[in-house]
N, C-alpha and C positions, 0 to 999 in steps of 0.2 A: 549181156543178154537183153534181147529186145522185149519190150513190154507188149503183151497181147492185147489187142483192142477188142472191146465187146462186140459180139455179133450183132449185125444190123438185120432188120426185118421189116415186114409190112404189117401195120395194125389197121384193120378195116373195121369201121363203126357203122352201124345202121341207125338212121334217124327216122323215127315215125312221128309224123306231125298231124294233128287234127285241128281244124279251124273251128272256133266257137261262134263265128259270124253267121254261119248258115245253120238253119234248123236241123238239117241232116248232116251230121259230122262226116267228113271225108278224111281218109287217112292216106298219106303219101309216104312211100318208103323208098329211100335211095341210099347208096353207100357213100361214105366219105373215106378216102384212103389217105393215110399219112404214113410217112416213113419214121420209124421209131425203133428204139432198142427193145429187144425182147427181155433183157435181163434187169437193168436198173429200174427200180420202182418209180423214182422221181421222173425219169424220162417218159414212162408210160402215163403218169399223171398229167404231164404237160400235154401229151398228145390227146388225152381225153378232154381236157379243158379247151383245147383248140377246136376239137370237133363240136363241142358245145357252143362255142362262139359262132362257128359257121352256121349251126342250126338255128341260132337266134335271128339270123338274117332272113329267114323264110318269111316271117310275118310277125307283127307285134302282138297278134291275137292268137298265136299258135301255142300249143303245148307239146312238148317233145319228150321222148325217152331215147336215150342213147345207150346202145349196148355194143360190145365188140362182137364181130362175126366169128372170130376164132378164139378158142380158149387161150388163156395166157397164165403165167404164174400169178398174176394179180387180177384174176377174173372177178368182176363185180358188176352190179347194175346200179346206175345212178338215176333215180326216178325224179324227174322234175314234175310231171303230172301226166296221167294218161286218160283222165276223164274230164268231162266238162263240169263247171261249177254247179252246185245244187241251186235250185231256185231260192231266192231270198225268203226266209221264214218271217212270220209276223212276230211282234213283241210278246204276244201271249204264249206262243209256242216256245220262244226262247226262255221266257220266265219259268214255265212249268218244266221245261227240259232241265234247266239249271236247278230248280227246286228239287226235282226227283234225283238229280245227280248228287246234290249235296246231302239230301236225305239218305240216299243209299250209302254214301261215304260215312255219314254219321252212324248209321245202323251197323255198318261193318266195323267201324272203329270201336263203337261201344260194345258190340258183341265180342270183339277181340280182347278188350280190356276186362270184360266180365270173365271171359274164359281164362285169361291170365290170372285174375284174382282167385278163381277156383283152383287153378293149378298151384298157386302160392299157398292157399288155405290148406290144400291137401298135404303140403310139406310141413305144416305146423303141428300135425298130429303125430304122436310117437307111441308105438306099441312095444318097442323093445325096452327092456329093463336095463337102462344104462347107469347103474349105480355100482359102487364098489366100496370097499372098506376105506374110511376116511380117518386119517390119524388125528387124534385130539389130545392136546396136552393134559397131563394130570393136574396141572395148576388151574386149568380152566374148569375141570370137573370138581375139584376139591380145593378151592382157593384157601390160602392161609388167612388167619385172622390177625387183626392188629388195629391200630388207630386208637383214638381216645375212648371209643365205645366197644372195642374188641369185636368189630364186625368183619365179615368176610371181605377181602380186598380183591377185586376183579382185576388182577394184573395181566391176565391172559384171557382173550375171548375164545369162545367155543369155535368160531370160524377163522381163527388166525392161521390155520394150516390147511385151509380149503384149496389153496392154489399156490404155485411157486411165487406169484407176484405178491400175494398176501404175506407169505412167509418172509419176504424181504423187508416188509414194513413192521415186523414185530419189534425191532430195536430202534425204530424211528421215534422222535419226540412225540409224546402223547398229547393230542389236541382234542379236548372235550368241548362239544358245542351243546348248549342247552336251548331247546326250542326248535321248532320247524317252521318259523315264519319267514318273512321277507328277508331279514338280515341274514339268518342262518343259511337259507337256500342260496342267496347271492354269494356268500362266502364259499359254499361248497362248489359252486359253478366256476369260481375263479381260481380256487386252490390247485396247486400242482399235485397230482396224485402220488408222486414219489417222495414227497417231502415229510409227511406226517402220518402217524398212526391215528386215524380219525375215528371218534365215537360220538354219535349224536344221541342225546337223551331228550325224549319228549313224551308227553302223555297222550299224544295223538300221532298216528303213523301216516299223516298226509300233510301236504302243503296246501293252504287254502288261498285262492285268488280273491282276496277280500274286496277290492274295488267294485266288483260286480255282484257282490252278495245281495244287495237290494233286489236285483233282477230275479234271484232264486226264490225270494219270499212269495212271489205271486205266480210262479210257474213260467215266466219268460225263459228262464234257463233252468236246466236240471242241476241238482247239487253236485253230481258226479262230474259235470263239465267244469267245475271250478276247483276240483281237488286233484292233486297229483301224488301218487305214492312216494313217500320219503325214501323208501328203500331203493327205488330206482335212481333217485338223485344221489344218494350216498354211494351207490355202486360205482359211480363215475370215479370217485377217489379211492375205491376199494376199501371203504370204511365199514363201520359197524353201526347198527341202530339198536337202541334199547327203549322199549315202550315202558317208561318208568317216570317217576316224579322226583325232582331234585328237592332235597330237604334242607341241607346245610353244607357249609364249606369249612374245612379246617385249613386255614391259610399256612400254618407253620409246617404241616406235613404234606401239603398239597394233595388233599383227599377231598373228594366230593361225596357227600352222603346221599344215597339214592334209595328210594323205596319203590317196591312194585307189589302188585297183588297176584298171588299165585293161584293155581287151579282150585284151591280150596276156599278162596276168598279171603285169605289171611295176608296181611301186609308184612312184607319182609324188607329189611334194610341191609344195605351193603355199601362198601366204599368203592369209588372209582378213582384211581390215581390220575393225575394230570401234570403236564408240564406247562400247558397253556389252557386257560379256561375262558370260554366266550359265553356270556350270559345274554340270551335273547329271548326272554320268556314272555314278552308282550305286556299287556295291561288290561284292566277292566274299566268299565264305565264309571265316571266320577259321580257320586250321589249328591254332592254339593249340600249335604245336610238335609235333604228332603225326606220327609216321612212317607212311608207306604210304597217304597220301590218294589216290594214283593208283588205288587199289583201291576208291574210294568214288564214289558219285554225288552230284551237287549239284542243287539245285532253285531256279534263278533265271531260266532262259530257256526258250523253247519247245523248243530243241534238248535241254535237260536233261530236260524232261518226256517228249519223244519217246524218248530213250534209256532212261529209266526204264521206260516202258511196254513197250518192246521187250525189255528185259532180263527183266522179270517174266514175260512170256509165253514167252520163250525158256527160262527155268528150268522153267516148267510143262510145256512140250513135252518137254524133256529128261527130266523126272521120269516121263514116261509110257512111255519106251522100255523094251523088255524087257531090254536090256543094262545098265540102270542098277541098281546095287546098292541095298540098303536104306539103308546108311549114306550113300551119295552122294545118294539121293533126299531124305533128311531134311536134308542140308546144302543142297541146292538150294532146298528149301522153307522154309529159315530166313531170315527177313527182319529186319534190324537197323536201327534208327533211332537215330543218335547225336545227341541234343539233344531236350530236352523242352519246347521252346518251341511257339508256335502252329503253325509250319510243320511241325515234326516230328510233333506230335500229330495234326494234321489229315491228314497223309499216312498215318500208321499207321491212323487211323480209316477213311479211304477204302480203303486196301489191305485191311483186314479185311472191309469191306462187300463188296468185289468178290469176295474169296475165299469168303465165307460165302453170298452170294446168287446168284452166277453160275457159280461153279466147278463145282458138282455137276451142272449142266445140260449141260455140254459136256465135262468131263474125268472120268476114273475117280474114284470116291468115295473111294478110298484116299488120294488127294492131300489131301482135306479133313481127314482124320484126322491127317496127318503135318505139316501146316503149322504154323509157329510164328512169332509176331511179337514182337519185343523192342524196348523203348524204354530207352535208357541216358541218365540224367539226372544231372548233377553236383550239383544241389541236392537239398534234402530232399523237394521235391515237383515234379511237372511243372506247367507253366504257373505258375511261381513269381511272375510279375508280376501275376497275377490274385488275387482274394480267396481266402483259404485255403479257405473252404468250397467254392468252385468247383473248386479244385485237387483237393480230396478227392473231390468228386462225379465229376470226370473219372477219377480213379484207380479209384474204385469201378466206374465204367462199363467201364473197360478190364479190370478183374478179372472182371467178369461175362462179357465177351467173350473171356476167356482171352488177353488181350494182356499180356505180362509187362512190368512197369515196374520198372527197376533204378535206384533213387535212390542218392544219395551215391556215385556211381560215375564214374570218369574213364577215358576211352579212352587206352590206352597205345600201342597199335600196331594197324594194320589190315593183315592179311595177305590174300593172294588167297582163302584158303579159311576163314579164321577171324579173329576180332577179340579182342584182348587188352585187358582193362580191370582197374582196381583198384577195390575196394569196401571201405568201412569195415566192420570187424567189430563185434561186440557190445562189445568192450573198446577200440574206437577204432583198432585196428591196421588197416593196409591189406592186403587179401588180393587176390592176383592171380588172375583167373579168365579163362576163354575161352569163346567161343560159336562153334561152327561156323556159317558163314553162306554163303549164295549170293548175297546182295544186302545192301549197306550204303548208307544215305543219311546224308550228313554235313550237319547243320543246326544249327550251334553258334555263330552270330554272323556278323559281317561284317568285312571289311577293305577297303582301297581297291581299286578296280577297275583292272585294266590295260586300257588302250585298245588295246594291241598285240594283234592277233588271236592266239588261243591256238595254241600249237605242238603238235606231235604228242605231246610228253611232258607230261601234265597236272601232274606234280610241279613243273615249272619255274615254274608260275604262283604258287607260294607261297614261292619262295626269296627271301631278303632282298635279293638283288642285282638283282632285276628292275627294269627301267626303265619303269615305268608313268607315265601322264600326271600323276597326282596327286603321285607321289613327285618327279617333275621340278620341279613347281611348288613343293613344299615345300622342296626343296634350294635353289631360287633365293631364297627369302624367309627371312631370318634369324629372323623372329618366329614361323615355323611350327615348333613343338616337339612337336606331337602326332604320334605314330607311326601312328595308326590313321585319321585323317581330317584334312581341311583345316580350319583354324581360321578362324572368321569372328567379326565383332563382332555386336552385337545388331541391326544393320541388314542383316545377312547379307552384308556386304562382306568380301572376302578380306583377312585380316590381312596387312599388309606390302605390299600392292599399292597402286597409286595410288588415292587416295580417290575413290570413286564410279564407278570404271570396271569392276571385276571383282567378281562376286558368286558365291557357292557355295551350293547348296541340296541337300537330299536326303541319302542315305546317305553320300555322299562328304565331307560337311562336319559340323562340330560348332560350336555357339555357345560362345564362351569363357565360363567361369564364374569365373575368378580375379578376383573382385570386389575383394578386399582389396588386391591389388597395384595394380589400376587406379585405386583410389580414394585412394591415398596422395597423389597430386598434387591430387586434388579437395579433400581435407581441408586440405592446406596452403594451397590457394587460398582456401578458406573462412576460414581463420585470418587470412590476410593481408588479406582483405576487411574484417575486423573490427579490423584494426590490432593483432593479437595474435601472440605467438610460438606456432607450432604445438605445440611441445613442452610449453608451459605452459597451453595453451588449455583451458577447460572450457566445455561446452555444457549448456544447460538442457533440460528436457523439450520446451519449445516449439521450440527450435532443433533438437532431435533429430527432431521431426516433420518439419521442413523437410528435414533430411538424408535421412530415409527416403523422402520424396516424390521427391527427386532420384535416389536409388538405384533406386526403382521405375521411374522414367521412363527411366533409362539401362540398367537390367537388369530387364526385365519378368519374367524367370524367377525372380527373387527375391521376387516379390510375395507368394507363399504363405507365405514365412517372415517376412514383415514385417506380419502382421496385428495381433498384440497388441503394439503399440509400448510401452504402459505396462509390460507384463510384462517385455519385453526390457530396458527402461531400468532397472527396479529390479533385475533379475537381474545386470546387469553393472556396476551402481553399487555396487562392493564396499565402498567406504568410507562408503556411505550419506550422501554429501554433498549429494545432490539434483542432482548434475551428473556428466557423463562427461568424463574427461580424454582426451587424444589416444590414450594407450595402451589405455584401456578401450574406446573407440569402435572402434579398429582391431581389437581382439580380438573384439568383437561381430561386425563384418563378416567377419572371418576364419572364425568359426564358421558363419555363414550360407553362406559360400563352400564350406565342407566339406560342408554338407548337400545342396548342389545336385548333381544328377546330369546327365549328358549327355542330350540329347533322344533319345527312342527312334528307332531306325532303322526306321521304319515308313512305309507308304504314306500314312498319315494325316498324319504330320509333313511329308513332302515336299509333299503337296498343299497344306497350309496355307502353307508357305513360297512355293510357286509363286503362289498366289492373292495373298499379301502383296506379292510383287514386281510382279505385274500391276497391282494397285491403285496401288502407289507409282510405277511408271513412268508410269502414266496421269496422276497428279497432277504429276509432274515435267514431262511434256510440256505440260500446261496452263499451268504456271508458267514455261516456257521463254521465251516472248515478253517477259514482264515482267522476267525476269532479264537478258535480252540488252539490253533498253532501259536498265536500270540498271547495265549492264556488270558484272554479278555472274557470275563464271565460276569462282571458287575458293571453298574453304571447305567446311564440313560441310553440303552442300546436302540430303542425305538427311534429316538430323535436323531441318533447318529446314522441310522440306516435309511430312514424314510421320513418324509415330510409329515406335518400335522394334518389332521382331517379338516377338510374344507367343504362345507355343504353348498351345493349349487342348485338353486331352485329352478327346475326345468319347466315349471308352469302348472296350472291347475285346470281341470275340466269337470263338468258336471252335467248330468242328464236331468232335464226339467219337464219331461212329458212331451214326446214327439218333437222335441227341440233339445239343443245342447248349447252350452256356453264354454268358451275357452279363454284362459288368461295366461299368456306366455310372456312373463317379464315385461309388462307394460303394453304388449300387443294383445289386445282383447277383441274378440268377435263372437257373435252368436248367430243362430239360424235355426231353420226348421229341420226337415228330414235329411237334407244334405249334411247338415252339421251332426245329426244323429249317426249317419253312416261314417262320418269322420271319427266321431267319438268311439264307435264300435271298432273302427280300424286301429285306433291307438291301442285299445285294450287287447285287441286280437293279436297285435304284434308283440305286446308285452307278456302274453301268456307263456307259461313256463315250458311247454313242450308241444310237439306236433299233435300228440293225442288230444290235448285239451283244445287246440285250435280247431281240429276237425269236429269235436263235439260242440263247440260254440257255434260253428257254421251250421251244423245240423239242427241245433236248437232254434236258431233264428229262422231257419227255413221252415221248421215245423210250426213255429208260431204264426208265420205268414200264411201257411197253407191250411192249418187245422185249428189255429187258435191255441190258447193256453189250456192246460189240463186243470180243470176245477174239481179236484177230488182229494180226499184225505188219505193219508197212508202213513 
């Protein structure tokens, strides 16, 4: 069969050209005839472009339009140009043209976004009653009694059967978390939702972003911008939240005693069973034996920030009254900060900014001239944990702002109208001084937190006889010898408690550093492994490297002090024998133990500990089926499954009044407003949710546009 060739035809194109060289455009029309196929599109396109090339030979200044004279299956118009160019516009015209174009685009875009927001907002309202009968276990409504005190045991929660996903978690290991601070929230954000039956117990139902709390005391930020509902965070792991107070722990039966206040104001106690218990209850300010702390303010909670704000504004209002004497006005306007750490320094800076930027717009100007801010620091510099150059920069900044910094000073007593302190003189003698004050902030360290609600007399919170939760646990465990915090091992397990059941994180805990005492048994075991007498054993440099590797694995906080192993070996090889005997090795480890300091009581440390436990608990849940299959239930499971906790200091930063300083592991810098924006960016990124980030941005914008809100509420 012969193949049929496509039909051939004539494609005629008309070219219209107009010259732009003459003022009166002339148009010339003539046909261009080409032989082409009527069917294939590619052939038609080639003919079209051929006609275009022929039209371009008319003149370099011509504009052409090419159209086919007869319709075709691919009839179209290819427009090169049919009009002369517009006359060139001036720069002003182009500027305003673009300005109005961009403005119109912005208005349309903004209007569209606003419209979309209202559409979304309309979908958030619900008028239908979408509720039904919810099954609730009889054990949740009427729990059985038991335990040492015969209290109700909450084995089943009221919302355990709210959804199929929650019903699957009823038989999971029970993980109870005390507190809603940095460590607890970090643990909840890392934990796998399907591994544990999680219950959070806290006397507050929000997480507080404490690093920016000083900004809330003067109205730079609103309190709600720093708080996130705990129930939203707990919902991620399909857990449960109880607004209650932890009272005691029965380690033998694994029961946590909890108390809550019912609708009648009566306190009721019950038991909460656990398989793993995480204690993250925080801490209180350390009184350091100073009298009169009932006359001070503290800055750890939302209530503290609200009380400080109201007191400051109340002093300002009283200073404006015509019946206030000059001496009383100066006392009311004297603000004292005891403690030169980050919290005290940032509060002093925020207070000065408020008094300097917003006071003159709403209050008599005489108040600005009589205001004084004082910072009392026991060390030689404020921010003594930072690089010395940064400390000096902060002191210079405060000197410029007329904020008085009193170094080498210790508070002796705080009276209702003045503060007594001692300061070293030029000859080293202690000189007692006093400052009249209308406000005093106490910010000098931490102590264990009482979980019993604060009574009417604040002084009772610092008496040694108080029965707080951490002290009760410490009294139960003989190995707890630290008076300031609960001791844990390097896996964050509470020392003295059943192995692998109870953990402690955050400010309420401290990791044990007594390496030398704990390694005596290890060294003796090492000697026995080699068949030698520990008292006469000598180890070579190679064996010393093995010992150092075991020490690092068991005590990660000692890694920084075990970097130059050769230098340490030669330093403590006093007889230059090329070996270390038992006494020399023990002395070496003892010196390292003395150099170690407790981990800082900061949000950074608590967050790292919470993330560490979250990862470890996930690993343990993954390994649980294999351990059950091999009947492994006892032993050091934490060490077998996951490494020991190692704190990594990521750096420090502080706001010092329209300026900020940064100290990142030896890299330190400071600056003005650019540094302030960087400081804000760091905390903005660390904020716990999108909601709080939006609120922070709105608060900073509101302060810039309208100033701070100077009102009591």
